[in-house]
C-alpha positions in Angstrom: 36.7 3.2 -2.6 35.2 5.6 -0.1 36.5 7.7 2.7 36.0 6.4 6.2 35.7 8.7 9.1 35.5 8.6 12.9 34.2 11.6 15.0 36.4 12.0 18.1 35.7 14.9 20.5 34.5 17.2 17.7 37.4 16.2 15.4 36.9 14.0 12.4 39.6 11.4 11.4 39.3 9.9 8.0 41.1 6.9 6.5 42.2 7.2 2.9 41.0 4.3 0.8 39.8 1.1 2.3 36.4 -0.6 2.0 33.2 -0.2 3.9 34.2 -2.9 6.5 37.2 -0.9 7.6 36.6 0.8 11.0 39.0 3.1 12.9 39.1 3.2 16.8 41.0 4.9 19.5 42.6 7.7 17.6 45.5 9.3 19.6 47.6 12.2 18.2 51.2 11.5 18.9 53.1 14.3 17.2 52.9 17.3 14.9 50.7 20.3 15.2 49.4 21.6 11.8 52.0 20.1 9.4 52.3 16.3 9.1 50.6 15.2 12.4 50.8 11.5 13.3 48.1 9.5 14.9 48.2 6.1 16.8 45.1 4.2 15.7 43.4 0.9 16.0 41.8 -0.4 12.8 39.4 -3.3 12.2 38.8 -4.8 8.7 38.3 -8.0 6.8 41.3 -9.8 5.2 40.1 -8.9 1.7 39.8 -5.2 2.5 42.5 -2.8 1.4 44.6 -1.8 4.5 44.8 2.0 4.9 48.2 3.6 5.0 47.3 7.2 5.8 44.7 9.5 7.2 43.2 12.4 5.3 44.4 14.8 8.1 47.7 13.2 9.0 49.7 10.0 9.0 49.4 6.6 10.8 51.9 6.4 13.6 54.5 3.6 13.9 53.0 0.8 16.0 49.4 1.4 15.2 47.4 -1.9 15.3 45.1 -3.5 12.6 43.0 -6.6 13.3 41.4 -8.7 10.5 38.1 -9.7 12.1 37.6 -12.7 10.0 41.1 -14.3 10.4 42.0 -12.7 13.8 45.4 -11.8 12.3 47.0 -8.8 14.1 49.2 -6.4 12.2 51.4 -3.5 13.4 52.1 -0.5 11.2 55.7 0.1 10.2 56.0 3.8 9.5 59.4 3.5 7.8 58.0 1.2 5.1 54.4 2.6 5.2 53.1 -1.0 5.5 51.2 -3.3 7.9 53.3 -6.3 9.1 52.5 -9.4 11.2 55.0 -9.3 14.1 57.2 -12.4 14.5 56.4 -14.5 17.5 60.0 -14.5 18.6 60.3 -18.3 18.5 
């Protein structure tokens, strides 16, 4: 497993783990300064890829979005369980 990075305004954000099809978009820092910063991110990957659960320079924020490009399944990140979940349709 490699480290995947995205350069955003001279700052590099790297996902821990994942496969080479995992891509990170729209990184927005939501809290924290130097210790334990959190980032709201959008992630794209294949269903077979390992879904990232942290960044090298911080944590993934609650409500971040992941889309599997081959299945079109959409997941939201649950910070309390450190996992990606498919939200219920409410029906």
